[in-house]
Legacy VTK file of the C-alpha trace (Angstrom):
# vtk DataFile Version 3.0
C-alpha trace
ASCII
DATASET POLYDATA
POINTS 330 float
102.337 105.279 112.918
98.649 105.045 113.552
97.794 108.077 111.904
95.472 109.352 109.141
97.005 110.276 105.758
95.090 111.697 102.846
96.215 111.137 99.215
94.828 114.021 96.779
94.863 113.565 93.217
92.537 115.290 90.871
91.629 114.230 87.034
92.414 111.747 85.276
91.806 108.034 85.397
95.400 107.164 84.069
96.938 109.653 86.702
95.008 108.280 89.531
96.401 104.786 88.577
99.936 106.056 88.241
99.775 106.827 92.314
98.795 103.306 93.364
102.128 102.088 93.674
103.144 105.137 95.893
100.056 104.347 98.035
100.922 100.588 98.386
104.570 101.575 99.095
103.379 103.973 102.063
101.187 101.086 103.434
104.253 98.884 103.206
105.777 101.243 105.551
103.168 102.356 107.772
100.748 99.557 107.948
98.688 100.930 110.806
97.794 104.131 109.401
94.434 105.139 107.983
94.444 106.075 104.152
92.015 108.155 102.615
91.832 109.236 99.000
90.503 112.548 97.664
89.215 112.647 93.986
86.516 114.213 92.029
83.160 112.303 91.956
83.508 110.937 88.676
86.584 109.286 89.296
85.391 107.559 92.478
85.022 104.384 90.990
88.676 104.438 89.950
90.019 105.326 93.479
87.831 102.582 95.062
89.719 99.883 93.442
92.853 100.899 95.254
93.876 98.544 98.068
94.219 99.512 101.408
91.868 102.627 101.184
90.044 103.013 104.244
87.676 106.029 102.474
87.553 107.658 99.548
86.302 111.432 99.743
85.066 113.291 96.731
84.318 116.518 95.727
82.580 118.184 92.687
84.319 118.624 89.438
83.559 122.573 89.511
84.495 124.105 92.802
82.696 127.501 94.012
82.965 129.398 97.139
79.962 127.112 98.394
81.632 124.031 97.818
85.140 125.088 99.171
83.348 126.064 102.437
81.424 122.841 102.776
84.714 121.106 101.958
86.483 122.910 104.808
83.581 122.062 107.614
83.393 118.626 106.651
87.074 117.633 106.176
88.137 119.009 109.450
86.140 115.850 111.247
89.013 113.552 110.201
92.003 115.271 111.754
94.333 114.070 109.060
98.070 114.315 110.226
99.397 114.085 106.426
98.093 115.360 103.159
100.101 114.514 99.896
98.999 116.240 96.968
99.987 114.079 93.981
98.485 116.848 91.668
99.502 119.832 93.244
97.227 121.889 90.578
95.510 125.304 91.610
92.552 123.756 93.185
94.212 121.070 94.862
96.785 122.772 96.539
93.803 124.858 97.923
92.154 121.497 99.322
95.599 120.366 100.824
95.555 123.277 102.717
92.060 123.233 103.591
92.641 119.650 105.002
93.941 121.310 108.129
96.866 118.309 107.981
99.818 119.261 109.893
102.303 117.885 107.215
101.474 118.696 103.562
103.462 117.686 100.950
103.135 119.019 97.343
105.153 119.661 94.141
107.248 122.717 93.991
105.285 125.145 92.167
105.252 128.538 91.545
102.123 130.419 93.283
101.241 127.227 94.976
103.984 126.607 97.507
102.000 128.406 100.352
99.813 125.408 100.558
102.504 123.102 101.458
105.360 122.807 104.496
107.229 120.137 102.450
107.961 120.634 98.776
109.416 118.289 96.125
110.559 118.942 93.099
108.269 118.217 90.344
110.573 116.402 87.852
113.289 114.346 88.950
116.818 114.743 87.839
116.444 111.752 85.034
115.269 112.866 81.786
112.980 109.970 81.572
111.403 109.182 84.828
108.031 107.334 84.678
105.222 109.060 86.194
104.848 106.376 88.768
108.379 107.338 89.927
107.470 111.077 90.032
104.273 110.531 92.230
106.600 108.140 94.613
109.106 111.231 95.375
106.347 112.808 97.288
107.055 110.130 99.816
110.603 111.163 100.579
109.765 113.705 103.374
108.392 111.116 105.225
111.623 109.069 105.162
110.130 106.469 102.838
113.180 104.790 100.541
111.606 104.829 97.140
114.733 103.226 95.050
112.625 99.892 95.012
109.086 100.905 93.957
106.811 98.204 94.242
104.611 97.164 91.179
100.952 97.169 90.887
99.433 95.396 93.701
96.928 92.813 92.461
93.621 93.914 92.321
90.792 91.160 92.160
87.467 91.692 90.817
85.202 88.647 92.014
82.387 87.657 89.450
79.559 89.000 92.008
80.662 92.528 91.532
80.093 92.218 87.809
76.855 91.890 85.939
75.384 88.425 84.619
76.810 89.502 80.864
80.022 90.301 81.799
80.503 87.235 83.590
79.182 84.973 80.918
81.924 86.186 78.288
84.692 84.384 80.630
84.220 81.068 78.759
84.761 82.169 75.275
87.708 81.875 73.223
90.105 84.257 71.406
88.568 87.722 73.210
90.056 91.111 72.734
89.122 94.414 74.490
89.556 97.331 72.336
89.223 100.875 73.731
87.755 102.655 70.467
89.188 105.911 71.998
88.361 109.341 70.279
88.254 111.834 72.947
92.039 113.361 72.111
92.476 113.731 68.313
96.235 113.551 69.016
95.704 109.932 70.543
92.913 108.888 68.253
93.911 105.889 65.905
90.939 106.814 63.578
88.079 105.129 62.276
89.468 103.834 59.212
92.204 101.823 61.169
90.013 100.544 63.631
87.399 99.653 60.726
90.085 97.852 59.017
91.423 95.937 62.237
87.785 94.939 63.403
87.218 93.635 59.991
90.324 91.110 60.070
89.730 90.310 63.672
86.128 89.303 62.305
87.541 87.174 59.785
89.575 85.283 62.331
86.785 84.547 64.544
87.978 86.768 67.616
85.410 87.892 70.114
85.936 91.480 70.070
84.240 93.944 73.296
84.378 97.392 72.832
84.699 99.687 75.404
84.829 103.767 75.929
83.043 106.281 77.452
81.068 109.473 76.244
79.069 110.348 73.112
81.961 109.891 70.576
82.817 106.596 71.678
79.565 105.487 72.191
78.747 106.342 68.615
81.753 104.198 67.607
80.596 101.582 69.216
77.056 101.790 67.673
78.669 102.024 64.234
80.623 98.686 64.465
77.986 96.705 66.208
75.820 97.975 63.157
78.684 96.345 60.873
80.252 93.625 62.761
80.186 90.806 65.118
81.169 92.425 67.759
79.874 93.071 71.491
79.382 97.186 71.889
79.928 97.929 75.548
80.806 101.717 75.287
79.172 103.411 78.146
77.952 100.394 79.668
80.692 99.308 82.116
81.667 100.234 85.617
85.435 100.568 86.481
85.152 96.874 88.270
83.447 95.566 85.338
86.290 96.882 82.730
88.831 95.747 85.149
87.099 92.222 85.114
86.726 92.058 81.123
90.193 93.075 80.560
91.598 90.625 83.174
89.467 87.716 81.662
90.588 88.568 77.752
93.523 87.002 75.793
94.745 90.715 74.467
93.973 94.418 75.474
94.351 96.922 72.261
93.935 100.782 72.731
96.163 104.232 72.689
97.623 106.230 75.506
94.698 106.639 77.701
92.987 106.091 80.847
91.637 102.664 79.899
95.158 101.329 78.948
96.510 102.053 82.647
93.652 100.449 83.856
94.768 97.612 81.768
98.178 97.753 83.131
96.688 96.463 86.613
95.811 93.262 84.794
98.381 90.236 83.659
96.522 90.215 80.211
98.572 91.115 77.440
98.801 94.537 76.028
99.131 96.252 72.698
99.446 100.081 73.356
99.392 102.714 70.656
101.457 105.552 71.280
101.969 108.992 69.434
103.247 112.071 70.688
103.656 111.131 74.381
106.847 109.369 75.436
106.012 105.796 76.715
108.993 105.759 79.106
106.934 108.451 81.005
103.631 107.341 80.837
103.762 103.929 79.197
101.891 100.736 81.305
103.758 100.315 84.518
104.787 96.847 83.876
107.273 94.921 81.335
105.626 91.305 80.955
103.582 90.977 77.903
103.481 94.728 76.575
103.652 95.336 72.805
103.903 99.470 72.410
103.746 100.457 69.034
105.087 104.123 68.038
106.412 105.502 65.017
109.815 107.078 64.680
109.240 110.676 63.703
111.501 113.529 64.324
108.179 115.948 65.814
107.983 113.098 68.676
107.335 114.246 71.520
105.326 117.128 70.980
103.090 119.677 73.101
99.702 118.250 71.009
98.497 121.605 70.264
98.748 121.402 66.393
100.164 119.192 63.795
102.456 119.696 60.507
100.651 117.014 58.917
97.174 117.118 57.584
96.156 114.455 60.003
97.824 113.220 63.196
100.445 111.403 61.257
102.143 109.668 64.793
98.966 108.136 65.056
96.749 107.863 61.951
100.239 106.660 60.287
100.148 103.229 62.542
99.814 100.427 60.168
96.896 98.045 60.582
98.979 95.048 59.747
101.722 96.147 62.323
98.918 96.262 65.496
97.448 92.832 63.810
101.006 91.453 64.040
101.592 92.561 67.632
97.926 90.990 68.564
98.846 87.481 67.097
102.546 87.667 68.582
100.908 87.820 72.430
LINES 1 331
330 0 1 2 3 4 5 6 7 8 9 10 11 12 13 14 15 16 17 18 19 20 21 22 23 24 25 26 27 28 29 30 31 32 33 34 35 36 37 38 39 40 41 42 43 44 45 46 47 48 49 50 51 52 53 54 55 56 57 58 59 60 61 62 63 64 65 66 67 68 69 70 71 72 73 74 75 76 77 78 79 80 81 82 83 84 85 86 87 88 89 90 91 92 93 94 95 96 97 98 99 100 101 102 103 104 105 106 107 108 109 110 111 112 113 114 115 116 117 118 119 120 121 122 123 124 125 126 127 128 129 130 131 132 133 134 135 136 137 138 139 140 141 142 143 144 145 146 147 148 149 150 151 152 153 154 155 156 157 158 159 160 161 162 163 164 165 166 167 168 169 170 171 172 173 174 175 176 177 178 179 180 181 182 183 184 185 186 187 188 189 190 191 192 193 194 195 196 197 198 199 200 201 202 203 204 205 206 207 208 209 210 211 212 213 214 215 216 217 218 219 220 221 222 223 224 225 226 227 228 229 230 231 232 233 234 235 236 237 238 239 240 241 242 243 244 245 246 247 248 249 250 251 252 253 254 255 256 257 258 259 260 261 262 263 264 265 266 267 268 269 270 271 272 273 274 275 276 277 278 279 280 281 282 283 284 285 286 287 288 289 290 291 292 293 294 295 296 297 298 299 300 301 302 303 304 305 306 307 308 309 310 311 312 313 314 315 316 317 318 319 320 321 322 323 324 325 326 327 328 329
């Protein structure tokens, strides 16, 4: 089938990563097809690392009537046969419909079913179906067998795709990349815990590289840079450079977040900190060299709206000593 297909996934980094096996599986079944991927502009870099993509198409984060009319005009020229909406939100449903694709596949969702002519239940019959499997189920209307979903394909970032500073770190020993995530309080391990761990890693002569993006995470990077022997790379790296850094490190540490899913694309050992979410649904999509640390609390999982504890106990209560031992064990 030498046809054009449009995959659509608006938001967020980790969610885009979760679609990669489905794209890979589709390509395996229809190797002659041309694959396009639609994301918001701020996530272009993430989509660009997906193997087999002919072109990444972007839309603004905020879409008004002007942007909708422009999209409708520009998208028609591609002549898509199929559009698969991995998101099936209000905006992505509209974009799917406007794509003009003959075959439009999305999740069965109230008030949005009109946008598609092939509907798939949003959840599988399994109570704990990983997001990768849920995304892949959207391939079934195309007659694709999803019983054996492939692992993430190998993504190679060469040295000439990263800065000289990032290339130079390859020769160092005992390297750890830490995502000092702070954006979502229900997934934040907390400054006190990060400080205690970084102090211990410093004492043990680890080469520590901090990553993150946004005001809060960059402020944390500066805080630790002023007090410890670390490399603060928050707000300084491209997606390809983050992948390269993680691939050439000895351990990655982070909470349930987009960078954690990027780390899952590499073979680097991972220590993942989980609070209110269920790792079986959104954990790293690989089994090798992954240590998931999660407390056993009767309130897990939760809707992440409020917490009965003074602090987010499921995250803040994870002991530094346990995280340190997990790092050493890998």
